[in-house]
N, C-alpha and C positions, 0 to 999 in steps of 0.2 A: 505493500500498500504506499509504503514512504518512498519508494521508487518512483511508482507511477505518479504521486503527485509532484516529486521533483522533476521528473519529465514534463510534465503538463504545463508547469509554470515556465520551465526554460523554454520551450515551443512560443508559448504565449508570448514572453518576452523578446523571443527573437521575431515574431511577426511587427509586433508593436515598432521595433527598432526600424524595421523597413518602411515605417508608416513616416510620409513626408507631412508635416503639422503645419508648412508654410504654404500649402498648395491647395487652393480651391477650386475644382473643375465644375462647372456649370454645364449640364449635359442637354440640348434641346433637341428632341426626337419625337417620333410617334410611338411612344412606348406602349400605349393601350390601344392601338389601332391593328395590330397584326402587319403581315406582310413582311417583306425581307428587311426594310430599315429597323422594323421593330424588333425583329427576332436578334438582329446584330446589335442594338442598342442595349438591348437586355444583358445580352451574353457579355458585353463590354463594361457596363457599370457596376456590375455587381462585384465580379473581382476586382476593379478597380478601387470601388469603396474600402477596401482593406489596405490600402496603400496611401489613398489622400482623402481630402474632404471632398465628396460629390453633392451635388444639388441636381435634381434633374426636372425637368418641365417637359409637359406634353406639347408638342410643336408639329405642325405641317399637315395634321390629317385629324378627324374625327373621331373619338373615342369608341369604340365597339364594346358593347357591355357582353357580348357573348364571348369575345376573345378573353375579357378580364375575368370573367368567370372560368374558363378552361385553364387559366394561368394556377401554376401550383400554388397552393397557400402560401408556402415559405418564400415564393418570388412575390406574391402580391405583398405580402408584409415587408419585404425588403425595400421594394419599390417604394412602398408608402412611406417608409421612414427615409427615404432618400428625396421625397418631394415636399419636406416641410417647406414651410413658407420662407420668403427670402429673410424677413426682419426677424422672423425666430432664429434662422441660420446666423445671419449678423450677431445677433444678441448672443448666440452659443460661443462664435470665434471670436468677436473682438473685444478689447475692453470698452467700458463706458466712454472713454475721452475718444475712442475711434468710431464712435457711431454718428458723429456729426458729420454732416455733407463738407464743412470745411475744417478740417481737423487741424489742431495746433500743437506745438510742441510739447512732449510730454507723454507720447503713446508710449506704450510698450513695446518692447524689442520684437515679440511676437508679430504684432501688428505691422512693425516697419517692414518686415520680411513676406508678408502674404502676397502671393502671387495669384491672380485669378484668371483663369483661361475656360473661354466659354466657346463651347463645341455645338456647330448646328448640324446635326447629322440627320440630313434629307436631301431632296433633289434640289438644284441651284435656283429654280423659282420661287424657293420658299426662304432663299438667304437674301438678304440686304434689304434696303429701306426704301420705298415700301416693297412687300412681297407681290409675287404676281397673283396671288389669290388669297381669299380670306383667310388667315391664321395669323398667329402671334408673329411678333416681330423677333427675327434672330439675324445678327446678335442683338441683346435687348438692348434698351436705351437705359443706360444707366447713369447718365451725366446728373441726374437729379436725385439718385437712389444713396442708400446707406452706403454703397461701395464707390461713389462717385470719385474719392479721392485716389482710386486704383487706376481709373482711366484718364486722369487728369494729367496731360502731358507736362502741364506748368508748374506741377506741384514741386515741392523740394525734392522728392526722389525719383520724379520722372514717372511716367505711366508704369504701372505694373500688371498689364492687362493685354492677354494674347488671345486672337480668334481665329478658330479653326472651322473649316469645312469639312465635314466628312462626307463624301459624296461619291458617285460614280455614274457611267451613261454605258450600257452593253451595246454599243455600235462603233463603227470606226470614225466617227467625226462629233464633235460636240452640238448640242441644239443652239440655233441664234441668240446670241446675246447670254449665253452662260458665263463665257471667259469673263466679259467685261462687268458682271455682277460681283463675280467671285475676285477679281482684281480689286475692285473698290470696297467688298464688304468685311475681308476677312485677310489675314497675314499668311495664313498656309491652307493648303487643300490636303487632306489625307484619302488616298485612293485604295481600294483593296488589292490591284495588280499591277504588275509592269506594265502589261496591255493596257490599263487605264491611265496611267501615267503618260506614255507614249501619246493617248488621245488628247489627253486634257493639255499637254504641252504644244501637239500639234495645233489644237484649237485655239490658242493665244494665251494660256496662262503661263507664266514665267517660270521656267523649269525648276529654279533656285527655290522654289515656292510650294511645289507639289513633292508629296513623301508617300512612299508605299509602305501601308499599314493593314498588314493581312487580317483577313476574318478571323474572329475568334471561334475557338472549338469547345465546347463544353467536353473535355474526356471524360468526366465521370458518366453523363447521359448516352454519350456516344461511345459506349464501350462495347465492344463485340464478345469481351467475355463475361459480360452481365446481360444479356437478351432476357427480355422477359418471355416467359415458358410460352405464351401463346404464337408469339412469334417464331420461336425455334420451331415449334409442333408444326406451324403451317407451312413451313418450308419442305417437309416430308409428306404432307397430304395433297389435296387437289385446288388450295389455294394459290393466289399470286397476288403479289404487289404492282401497284401503279405507282410509278415515280414520276413527277412532271415537274419541270423547272419553269413553267410560265405563270405569270399570274392571272389566274382566274376568279372571276366572281360566280362562285357557284349559286347565288341566287337566281343568275341570268341563266347558267348552263347546267342546273340541276337536273334535267331530263338527260342531258349528253353524258354528265359524269356517271348516272346511274347506269347508263347503258355500258360505258366502259366496266364497270365493277362487276356487271351480273354475267359478263360473258367467260365461261369457264375455259381454261387452258387447253381442255381435250375435244374442242369444238370442231366442227367439220371446216372444211377451206371456206364454203360459202359464208358461214359466220365469221370466221375470221376476218373475210374480206369486208363485212359489214362492220366489224369493230374497227377496222384500218380506216374505214370511211367517216365513222361517228369521230375518231380521233383527229383526222384531218380538219373534219368541218367544227371542232370543240378548239383547235389550234388556230384555225384562220378567222374566226369569230371572236376572238380573245385578243384585245387589244393591250400591247404592253404600256401605253400611254393613256389607260382610261380613267386613271385617278393619280392623286398625287402620292399614294403609295407604292405605287407600280417600281 
């Protein structure tokens, strides 16, 4: 028992040693909307919050109650704790003297070292002022907020504020206007692959501002050694798995999806031909740009 207690304490202390108390990351993304940006944002901020202060805001899409109900309770609870109001966050992080819009000498060493990084995790139409469609503004307007001294370049310490776009576009060129919005709205652009970096640089974003940050993977959830029993048993039976890389609106294509899921793998050539036609129809009728969450 003594050994276990000692080990646990040592591990906790080691984790806390890695925590950067001087960095606050404000991550704006469609956390509660489903889709690729949502899952990527969740998979990024949860482990990040063990290393730095993280504040999250829903951005760039509507909240899906169905998606929120489907989240694991532990994930819902973790996201809720990261979404505390900005005044509460400031009150927790900064001493009393630093909560004024125009701070004066006498602030603590901790506050003087605090760095704010805002991440706009979405497509570029929702980045910049104003956005191209109705959503919150990202980066947020902080000039008159309790964090204004961090973005004021004329302050004694200079700006301690960095703006980042985490975005992507799966094509060989950027949509019109993306490069100019990113150049004026953020300091850096994070993309998931070298392919994306090439596209963004060729599209007009300065190469020194585009960085490759690969997509996160939950190695505990996606562990082939710990498959649920129903998954491993179905592989030996008559069931099959359908894997799609497209953005589908299942409300619009429910019939076609049902048709795909009901065709058994031992079907006749005629049935398989029908399955292929259904899949082609589903693919052609779903537009990758049909919504901001695409």
